[in-house]
C-alpha positions in Angstrom: 0.0 0.0 0.0 1.4 3.4 -1.0 1.2 6.5 1.2 -0.5 9.4 -0.5 1.2 12.8 -0.7 0.5 14.8 2.5 2.1 17.7 4.4 5.3 17.0 6.2 4.8 15.3 9.5 5.4 17.3 12.6 7.1 14.4 14.5 8.3 10.9 13.7 7.9 8.5 16.7 10.1 5.4 16.4 9.5 2.3 18.4 12.9 0.9 19.5 12.9 -2.9 19.5 12.5 -4.3 16.0 12.6 -0.8 14.5 15.7 1.0 15.6 17.6 -2.1 16.8 17.2 -5.7 15.7 16.6 -7.0 19.2 13.3 -9.0 19.1 14.8 -12.5 18.5 17.4 -12.0 21.3 14.8 -10.8 23.8 12.4 -13.6 22.8 15.1 -16.2 23.2 15.8 -15.1 26.8 12.1 -14.8 27.7 11.3 -18.3 26.4 14.4 -19.8 28.2 13.3 -18.2 31.4 9.7 -19.6 31.1 11.1 -23.0 30.1 13.1 -23.1 33.3 9.7 -23.0 35.1 8.6 -26.1 33.2 6.5 -24.5 30.5 7.3 -24.5 26.8 5.9 -21.7 24.6 6.5 -21.9 20.8 8.2 -19.0 19.1 5.2 -18.2 16.8 2.9 -18.1 19.8 5.3 -15.9 21.7 5.6 -13.4 18.9 1.8 -13.2 18.6 1.2 -12.8 22.3 4.2 -10.7 23.5 5.6 -8.6 20.6 5.5 -4.9 21.2 4.1 -5.1 24.7 5.5 -3.8 28.0 7.3 -6.0 30.5 4.4 -5.6 32.9 1.9 -6.7 30.3 4.1 -9.8 29.3 4.4 -10.8 33.0 0.7 -10.6 33.4 0.0 -12.6 30.3 2.5 -15.3 31.2 1.0 -15.7 34.6 -2.7 -15.5 33.5 -2.5 -17.7 30.4 0.4 -20.0 31.0 0.5 -20.3 34.8 4.1 -19.1 35.1 4.9 -16.6 37.8 8.1 -14.6 37.1 9.3 -13.3 40.4 11.7 -10.3 40.8 14.8 -12.5 41.1 13.9 -14.5 37.9 13.3 -11.2 36.0 16.7 -9.9 37.2 18.5 -13.0 36.0 16.7 -12.8 32.6 17.7 -9.1 32.3 21.3 -9.9 33.0 21.3 -12.6 30.4 19.7 -10.3 27.9 22.2 -7.6 28.4 25.1 -10.0 28.0 23.5 -11.2 24.7 22.9 -7.6 23.6 26.6 -6.7 24.2 27.6 -9.7 22.0 25.0 -9.6 19.2 22.8 -6.5 19.2 22.9 -4.5 15.9 21.1 -1.5 14.6 18.5 -2.1 11.9 20.2 -1.8 8.6 19.9 1.7 7.1 19.0 3.3 10.5 21.9 5.7 10.7 21.4 6.8 7.1 17.7 7.4 7.9 18.4 9.6 10.9 21.1 11.5 9.1 18.6 12.4 6.3 15.5 13.2 8.3 14.6 16.9 8.2 11.7 16.7 10.8 11.8 16.2 14.6 11.9 12.6 15.8 12.0 10.6 19.1 11.8 7.1 20.6 8.7 5.7 22.3 9.2 2.1 23.4 7.5 -0.5 25.5 10.9 -1.4 27.0 12.2 0.0 30.3 14.4 3.1 30.0 17.6 1.2 31.1 17.1 -1.2 28.2 16.3 1.5 25.7 19.4 3.5 26.6 21.6 0.4 26.5 20.3 -0.6 23.1 20.9 2.8 21.6 24.4 3.1 23.1 25.5 -0.4 22.0 24.3 0.3 18.4 25.7 3.8 18.1 22.3 5.5 17.9 22.2 7.2 21.3 23.7 10.5 20.1 20.9 10.9 17.5 18.2 11.0 20.2 19.6 12.7 23.3 16.9 13.0 25.9 14.1 12.4 23.3 13.5 8.9 24.6 10.2 7.8 26.2 9.4 4.5 27.9 6.1 2.7 28.7 7.2 3.0 32.4 6.3 6.7 32.1 2.6 6.2 31.5 -0.3 4.3 33.1 -1.0 1.9 30.3 1.4 0.4 27.7 0.6 -0.5 24.1 -1.9 -1.2 22.7 -3.2 1.7 24.8 -2.4 5.1 23.2 -0.9 6.6 26.3 2.8 6.3 25.4 2.5 7.9 22.0 0.3 10.7 23.3 2.8 11.3 26.1 5.7 11.4 23.6 3.8 13.9 21.4 3.0 16.1 24.3 6.6 16.2 25.5 7.7 17.0 22.0 5.0 19.7 21.6 3.5 17.9 18.6 -0.1 17.6 17.4 -1.0 13.8 17.4 -2.7 14.3 14.0 0.7 15.4 12.6 2.7 12.5 14.0 3.8 9.4 12.1 4.7 6.3 14.2 7.1 3.7 12.9 6.1 0.3 14.4 6.7 -3.4 13.9 4.1 -4.9 16.1 0.3 -5.2 16.0 0.1 -3.7 19.6 2.1 -0.7 18.4 0.0 -0.2 15.3 -3.2 -0.3 17.4 -1.7 2.1 19.9 -0.8 4.6 17.2 -4.2 4.4 15.6 -5.9 4.9 19.0 -3.7 8.0 19.5 -5.0 9.5 16.3 -1.6 9.2 14.5 -0.6 7.8 11.2 1.4 4.6 11.5 3.9 3.0 9.1 4.5 -0.8 9.6 8.2 -1.7 9.4 8.9 -5.3 8.3 12.6 -5.2 7.9 13.6 -6.7 11.3 14.8 -10.3 11.3 11.6 -11.3 13.3 9.2 -9.6 10.9 9.9 -11.3 7.6 7.4 -14.1 7.7 4.2 -14.0 5.6 2.2 -14.6 8.7 3.6 -11.6 10.6 3.2 -9.3 7.6 -0.4 -10.5 7.2 -1.2 -9.6 10.8 0.2 -6.1 10.3 -1.5 -5.6 7.0 -4.8 -6.6 8.5 -4.6 -3.6 10.8 -4.5 -1.2 7.9 -1.3 0.8 8.6 -0.9 3.9 6.4 2.1 2.3 4.8 4.3 -0.9 5.0 8.0 -1.0 4.2 11.0 -3.2 4.8 13.9 -0.9 3.9 14.6 1.7 6.6 16.7 3.8 4.3 13.6 4.5 2.3 11.8 6.2 5.2 12.9 9.9 4.6 11.6 9.7 1.0 8.6 7.7 2.0 7.4 10.5 4.3 8.6 13.3 2.1 11.0 14.5 4.8 14.4 13.8 3.4 17.1 16.4 3.3 18.9 15.4 0.2 
């Protein structure tokens, strides 16, 4: 689906995991290992469908309610430590991300379901931190995470942007729903290593994002906000 010509957006809001950094397979690996240690096996496809794009609090609630696994504080801390070790070894920026940020001529920020510590570490490890400064917002800052609109509305408010003039870049159904509920346009990004299956793309397309794309370097031209 092609985006029709419109005025330049007032703000680009990037999700982090799976959009700025290719972290979703690493995070899912650690999560499923932690759950398996409690005697419950969850398939990767099911996990992506149930957990992708959601806050830690939401994931913990779902795991307990639907799978009968309680993840206590000490278990979560061990999983966090494992994830950060894995990030330091394997985490990469999404291909074309630095090029995109260099060529954007409109304001942009990050609004992620992850906790702030993880967002900051992800950006630092991939060399993206300097592009965002303090324009980083976490689901821990609002009452309700995605698919609620709270985080995107909070980010727009802090950036002094009209929600109707924002474009959200998302890779998950929960994120697309959150953007739509916030009254924002949303572009579905399918270039992450977790997002290339036909099933995942079909789930995103069924939510009618304003555009879908798999090459991050195209974004400045796609939104009409490139600077040459």
